[in-house]
LOPA-826586 format. One record per residue (C-alpha): residue in three letters; x, y, z. Coordinates in steps of 0.2 Angstrom, whole numbers, plus 5000, padded with zeros to 4 digits. Last residue first. Example, Ala and Ser with C-alpha at 12.3 -4.5 7.8 and 13.67 -1.06 7.14 Angstrom:
# LOPA-826586
+--------+------+-------+------+
| residu | east | north |   up |
+--------+------+-------+------+
|    Ser | 5068 |  4995 | 5036 |
|    Ala | 5062 |  4978 | 5039 |
+--------+------+-------+------+
***
This chain:
# LOPA-826586
+--------+------+-------+------+
| residu | east | north |   up |
+--------+------+-------+------+
|    Lys | 4869 |  5097 | 4925 |
|    Lys | 4862 |  5096 | 4943 |
|    Met | 4868 |  5077 | 4945 |
|    Met | 4884 |  5081 | 4942 |
|    Arg | 4886 |  5095 | 4956 |
|    Lys | 4877 |  5084 | 4968 |
|    Thr | 4890 |  5070 | 4965 |
|    Ile | 4903 |  5082 | 4965 |
|    Ile | 4897 |  5088 | 4984 |
|    Val | 4894 |  5070 | 4987 |
|    Tyr | 4913 |  5064 | 4983 |
|    Ile | 4920 |  5079 | 4992 |
|    Ile | 4911 |  5074 | 5007 |
|    Val | 4915 |  5057 | 5007 |
|    Gly | 4936 |  5062 | 5004 |
|    Val | 4932 |  5074 | 5020 |
|    Leu | 4927 |  5059 | 5029 |
|    Ala | 4939 |  5047 | 5023 |
|    Gly | 4954 |  5061 | 5028 |
|    Gly | 4946 |  5062 | 5046 |
|    Ile | 4946 |  5044 | 5048 |
|    Ile | 4965 |  5043 | 5042 |
|    Val | 4970 |  5058 | 5054 |
|    Leu | 4961 |  5050 | 5068 |
|    Ser | 4970 |  5033 | 5065 |
|    Ser | 4987 |  5044 | 5064 |
|    Pro | 4988 |  5049 | 5081 |
|    Val | 4986 |  5068 | 5083 |
|    Asn | 5006 |  5071 | 5088 |
|    Phe | 5003 |  5090 | 5085 |
|    Phe | 5018 |  5093 | 5076 |
|    Ala | 5021 |  5078 | 5065 |
|    Ile | 5005 |  5069 | 5065 |
|    Leu | 4995 |  5087 | 5063 |
|    Val | 5007 |  5094 | 5052 |
|    Phe | 5009 |  5080 | 5040 |
|    Ser | 4991 |  5077 | 5038 |
|    Leu | 4987 |  5097 | 5034 |
|    Ile | 4999 |  5095 | 5023 |
|    Met | 4992 |  5080 | 5013 |
|    Leu | 4975 |  5087 | 5015 |
|    Ile | 4981 |  5104 | 5006 |
|    Leu | 4991 |  5094 | 4992 |
|    Ala | 4974 |  5085 | 4988 |
|    Val | 4962 |  5100 | 4989 |
|    Val | 4974 |  5109 | 4976 |
|    Val | 4976 |  5094 | 4967 |
|    Asn | 4957 |  5093 | 4965 |
|    Cys | 4952 |  5074 | 4965 |
|    Ala | 4947 |  5060 | 4953 |
|    Lys | 4963 |  5060 | 4942 |
|    Leu | 4973 |  5064 | 4957 |
|    Gly | 4972 |  5045 | 4964 |
|    Gln | 4978 |  5041 | 4947 |
|    Arg | 4994 |  5051 | 4951 |
|    Ile | 4996 |  5048 | 4968 |
|    Phe | 4996 |  5031 | 4965 |
|    Arg | 5009 |  5032 | 4952 |
|    Tyr | 5020 |  5043 | 4964 |
|    Leu | 5020 |  5030 | 4977 |
|    Thr | 5025 |  5017 | 4966 |
|    Val | 5041 |  5027 | 4960 |
|    Ser | 5043 |  5031 | 4979 |
|    Met | 5042 |  5013 | 4984 |
|    Leu | 5053 |  5008 | 4971 |
|    Ser | 5068 |  5020 | 4977 |
|    Cys | 5065 |  5017 | 4994 |
|    Val | 5067 |  4998 | 4992 |
|    Ala | 5082 |  5001 | 4981 |
|    Val | 5091 |  5013 | 4996 |
|    Asn | 5087 |  5000 | 5008 |
|    Ile | 5094 |  4986 | 4998 |
|    Gly | 5109 |  4997 | 4995 |
|    Lys | 5112 |  4999 | 5016 |
|    Leu | 5109 |  4980 | 5017 |
|    Ala | 5123 |  4974 | 5004 |
|    Ser | 5134 |  4987 | 5015 |
|    Gln | 5131 |  4978 | 5032 |
|    Val | 5134 |  4963 | 5023 |
|    Trp | 5150 |  4970 | 5015 |
|    Glu | 5156 |  4972 | 5033 |
|    Ile | 5152 |  4957 | 5041 |
|    Gln | 5142 |  4958 | 5058 |
|    Ser | 5127 |  4954 | 5051 |
|    Tyr | 5133 |  4937 | 5043 |
|    Tyr | 5136 |  4927 | 5061 |
|    Asp | 5120 |  4933 | 5069 |
|    Ile | 5109 |  4933 | 5055 |
|    Phe | 5111 |  4914 | 5051 |
|    Tyr | 5095 |  4904 | 5059 |
|    Ala | 5084 |  4921 | 5056 |
|    Ile | 5088 |  4921 | 5038 |
|    Ala | 5083 |  4904 | 5036 |
|    Ser | 5067 |  4907 | 5045 |
|    Ile | 5063 |  4921 | 5037 |
|    Ile | 5065 |  4913 | 5021 |
|    Ile | 5054 |  4899 | 5026 |
|    Ile | 5040 |  4912 | 5032 |
|    Ser | 5041 |  4924 | 5018 |
|    Pro | 5039 |  4907 | 5006 |
|    Thr | 5022 |  4903 | 5016 |
|    Val | 5014 |  4919 | 5018 |
|    Val | 5012 |  4925 | 5000 |
|    Gly | 5005 |  4909 | 4993 |
|    Phe | 4996 |  4904 | 5011 |
|    Thr | 4985 |  4921 | 5008 |
|    Ala | 4982 |  4915 | 4989 |
|    Phe | 4976 |  4899 | 4994 |
|    Val | 4963 |  4905 | 5007 |
|    Ala | 4956 |  4921 | 4997 |
|    Gly | 4953 |  4909 | 4983 |
|    Leu | 4945 |  4896 | 4993 |
|    Ile | 4933 |  4911 | 5000 |
|    Gly | 4930 |  4917 | 4983 |
|    Ala | 4940 |  4914 | 4967 |
|    Leu | 4946 |  4931 | 4960 |
|    Asn | 4939 |  4943 | 4970 |
|    Tyr | 4943 |  4931 | 4987 |
|    Gly | 4961 |  4930 | 4980 |
|    Leu | 4962 |  4950 | 4976 |
|    Phe | 4956 |  4952 | 4993 |
|    Thr | 4968 |  4940 | 5002 |
|    Ala | 4984 |  4944 | 4992 |
|    Val | 4979 |  4963 | 4997 |
|    Asn | 4978 |  4958 | 5014 |
|    Val | 4996 |  4948 | 5013 |
|    Ala | 5003 |  4962 | 5005 |
|    Ile | 4998 |  4974 | 5018 |
|    Ile | 5003 |  4964 | 5032 |
|    Gly | 4989 |  4963 | 5048 |
|    Pro | 4975 |  4973 | 5054 |
|    Thr | 4964 |  4984 | 5042 |
|    Ile | 4966 |  5000 | 5037 |
|    Gln | 4981 |  4999 | 5026 |
|    Ala | 4974 |  4984 | 5015 |
|    Ile | 4959 |  4994 | 5011 |
|    Ala | 4969 |  5007 | 5003 |
|    Tyr | 4981 |  4993 | 4995 |
|    Tyr | 4964 |  4985 | 4989 |
|    Asp | 4956 |  5002 | 4981 |
|    Leu | 4973 |  5006 | 4972 |
|    Leu | 4975 |  4986 | 4965 |
|    Gln | 4957 |  4991 | 4959 |
|    Asp | 4963 |  5005 | 4952 |
|    Arg | 4977 |  4997 | 4943 |
|    Thr | 4968 |  4984 | 4936 |
|    Thr | 4965 |  4966 | 4943 |
|    Trp | 4972 |  4949 | 4938 |
|    Lys | 4981 |  4955 | 4922 |
|    Asn | 4994 |  4944 | 4925 |
|    Lys | 5009 |  4955 | 4917 |
|    Asp | 5003 |  4974 | 4922 |
|    Ala | 4988 |  4973 | 4937 |
|    Leu | 4996 |  4958 | 4947 |
|    Glu | 5014 |  4955 | 4943 |
|    Lys | 5018 |  4975 | 4940 |
|    Glu | 5009 |  4982 | 4953 |
|    Met | 5012 |  4969 | 4966 |
|    Leu | 5031 |  4970 | 4962 |
|    Pro | 5030 |  4988 | 4964 |
|    Leu | 5020 |  4988 | 4980 |
|    Met | 5031 |  4974 | 4988 |
+--------+------+-------+------+
***
């Protein structure tokens, strides 16, 4: 969904900028629910208020419900077919590739305002805390947010002195 959102929302329709989409995405990750639905709700609200949020949410959710219902009806029969299994493996590779490209773009945009060394240290530290010390990801996210705020305050103070 992320590459599609970027292409459709920021590039094609110009409903938002890539920076705003990055902000929506970041907020959508920490709020309950599906990221694509949350982004649609935020964007709908930004464009047309409460009514825009409601229609954007229904616009994203309704096609998914219809498609998932149809797939669920046929999944038992078709999932055992070898070429269907191969197609699903290919889809997984394609989705992984699309996510990697989008992640790269978001990281590149995010690093414009941040020191690359600090970002790499935080990334490695986050991975180590979660993978090896079983620190809950929610605590790592909160810690990263606090570090981001501290860095922002330090940079802002330096710029005000100049």
